[in-house]
C-alpha positions in Angstrom: 106.5 100.6 89.8 108.8 102.4 87.4 109.8 106.0 87.3 112.5 108.2 85.9 116.0 107.4 87.2 117.7 109.8 89.5 120.3 112.2 88.0 123.3 111.9 90.2 125.5 114.9 91.1 129.3 115.0 90.9 130.7 114.2 94.3 127.3 113.2 95.8 127.5 110.5 98.5 125.0 107.7 97.7 123.1 106.4 100.7 121.4 103.1 101.2 118.0 104.7 100.8 119.1 106.1 97.4 120.3 102.7 96.2 117.1 101.1 97.5 115.0 103.5 95.5 117.1 103.7 92.4 118.3 100.1 92.1 116.4 97.7 94.3 112.9 99.1 93.8 113.3 99.5 90.0 114.7 96.0 89.7 112.0 94.5 91.9 109.3 95.9 89.7 110.4 93.3 87.1 109.2 90.5 89.5 105.8 92.0 90.4 102.7 89.9 90.0 100.8 90.3 86.8 97.8 92.7 87.0 94.3 91.4 86.2 91.9 93.4 84.1 88.5 92.8 82.5 88.8 93.6 78.8 85.7 94.7 76.8 84.7 92.7 73.8 83.1 94.5 70.8 82.3 93.8 67.2 81.9 96.1 64.2 78.1 95.6 63.7 76.6 94.0 66.8 78.5 93.5 70.1 79.0 90.1 71.5 77.9 89.3 75.1 80.0 87.1 77.4 76.8 85.8 79.2 77.8 82.9 81.5 81.2 82.6 79.8 84.3 84.2 81.1 86.6 86.9 79.7 89.8 87.5 81.6 92.9 89.5 81.0 96.3 89.9 82.7 99.1 92.2 81.9 102.6 93.1 83.1 103.9 96.6 82.3 107.6 97.5 82.5 108.1 101.1 81.5 106.3 101.4 78.2 106.5 97.7 77.4 103.3 95.8 78.1 102.9 92.0 78.0 99.3 90.8 77.7 97.4 87.5 78.1 93.7 87.2 77.4 91.4 84.2 77.6 87.8 84.0 76.5 85.8 80.8 77.4 82.4 80.7 75.8 79.3 79.7 77.8 75.9 78.5 76.9 74.5 82.0 77.0 77.4 83.7 75.2 76.4 85.5 72.0 79.0 86.3 69.3 77.8 89.5 67.7 78.4 90.3 64.1 81.3 91.9 62.3 85.0 92.1 63.2 85.8 91.4 66.8 88.0 93.7 68.9 89.1 93.5 72.6 90.2 96.5 74.7 93.9 96.9 75.6 94.9 97.6 79.2 96.7 100.8 78.0 96.6 102.9 74.8 99.3 101.8 72.3 102.1 104.1 71.3 101.8 106.2 68.1 104.8 104.2 66.7 104.8 103.5 63.0 103.3 100.1 62.1 101.4 97.4 63.9 102.5 95.0 66.6 101.8 91.3 66.1 101.1 88.6 68.8 99.7 85.1 69.0 96.1 83.9 69.1 94.8 80.4 69.6 91.2 79.4 69.1 90.0 76.0 70.5 86.8 74.2 69.5 86.9 70.8 71.2 90.0 69.0 69.8 90.3 71.5 66.9 92.9 74.2 67.4 93.4 77.1 65.0 96.5 79.3 65.2 96.2 83.0 64.5 97.7 86.4 65.1 96.9 89.5 67.1 97.3 93.0 65.6 97.8 96.1 67.7 97.8 99.2 65.5 99.6 102.5 66.3 97.7 104.6 68.9 95.1 101.8 69.3 92.9 101.2 72.4 91.8 97.7 71.1 93.4 94.7 69.4 91.9 92.3 66.8 92.5 88.6 66.4 93.1 87.2 62.8 92.6 83.5 61.8 92.6 81.6 58.5 89.3 82.1 56.7 88.8 78.4 56.3 90.8 75.1 56.7 91.7 75.2 53.0 93.4 78.6 53.0 96.3 80.1 55.0 95.4 83.8 54.5 94.3 85.5 57.7 90.9 87.2 58.1 89.4 89.1 61.0 88.2 87.0 63.9 84.4 87.0 64.4 81.3 84.9 65.1 82.0 82.5 62.2 85.8 82.7 61.9 87.9 80.6 62.3 84.8 78.4 63.0 81.3 79.0 64.3 81.8 79.7 67.9 79.9 77.7 70.6 79.8 77.0 74.3 83.1 75.6 75.6 85.2 77.2 72.8 88.1 79.2 73.9 90.2 82.1 72.6 93.7 82.6 74.0 95.8 85.6 73.1 99.4 86.6 74.1 101.3 89.6 72.8 103.6 92.5 73.7 103.1 96.1 72.6 104.5 99.5 73.3 102.3 101.8 75.4 101.7 105.5 74.8 102.7 106.3 78.4 
C-alpha cells in the first residue's frame, strides 16, 4: 500500500493518526507478503500449454518498483509451442528508455543453463534468453528447443526487477 505522501502545513500539529498513516503504514508496506499471480505463457507462432505442469508467479511492488519471481515446472502433458517465448508481467513496464535485465535459470535434470530476462520499455511481457548451444555464449530467445529441448520435469526460474508504468 503506497500513496502520495502528505504535504505538511507550516505550524500544523501532527497527530498520532497522521504519523501512523504517513510513516508507519508507508514503512510497513515494505514488509508486506509477496503477491501471487498466474502469468500467461505465449510464443510467437504457436502458444505453449502448461497442461499438468505448473506456472506460478509472485511479485512485490513498492511504488513503481516491481520485483518478480516466476517458476515453470513442465509436466508430462506440457507442450512447448513454437517461436520465441514470452511471459506476462504483473504490471505494464514504464516507458523508460532501454530494457531491464534480470536472471533466468533453466534446469533439465542435472543440467543447468544460466540466462537473462529482458523487459522492454512499455512492455506487458518479458522474454527469457539463453545460450543457443553449449558451444557458444551468445544469447538467443528462449523457446521449445532453447537452451535444450524441453521435457517433463524441466524447470524455468526467473527473477528480475523492473519499473512499472503506474
